[in-house]
C-alpha positions in Angstrom: 124.1 135.7 94.2 120.8 136.7 93.8 119.9 134.2 91.2 120.4 131.5 94.0 117.3 132.3 96.8 115.0 132.4 93.4 116.2 129.1 92.3 115.5 127.0 95.9 112.4 129.1 95.9 111.3 128.1 92.8 112.3 124.2 93.4 110.3 124.0 96.7 107.5 124.9 94.8 108.1 122.3 92.0 108.8 119.4 94.6 105.3 120.6 96.5 103.0 121.2 93.3 104.3 117.1 92.3 103.4 115.8 95.5 100.1 117.5 95.7 99.8 116.2 91.9 100.6 112.2 93.4 98.5 113.3 96.1 95.2 113.9 94.7 96.2 110.9 92.1 96.1 108.3 95.1 92.9 109.9 97.4 90.8 109.7 93.8 92.1 105.9 92.3 91.1 105.5 96.8 87.6 106.8 96.1 87.1 104.8 93.5 88.1 101.4 94.6 86.0 102.2 96.7 83.0 103.3 95.4 83.3 100.5 93.4 83.2 97.8 96.4 80.9 99.1 98.8 81.0 100.4 102.3 81.6 97.0 103.8 84.2 97.9 106.7 86.9 95.1 105.4 86.7 97.0 101.9 87.5 100.3 104.2 90.4 98.8 106.2 92.1 97.2 102.9 91.9 100.1 101.5 93.5 102.0 104.9 96.2 99.1 104.4 96.3 99.5 100.7 97.2 103.2 101.6 100.2 102.1 104.0 97.8 102.5 107.4 98.2 99.0 109.8 95.1 98.2 110.7 
């Protein structure tokens, strides 16, 4: 019985770490794309659309 709570905590920690890694890679990718294309308003809107926002 003592192993189950520890397993759940370890599983949650693993999920959080994986989510942070995915988020950081996506942020870096969007930042690089924004830097390459400039700061026009249409570029910003397209980046937001690519991120899942409806603008």
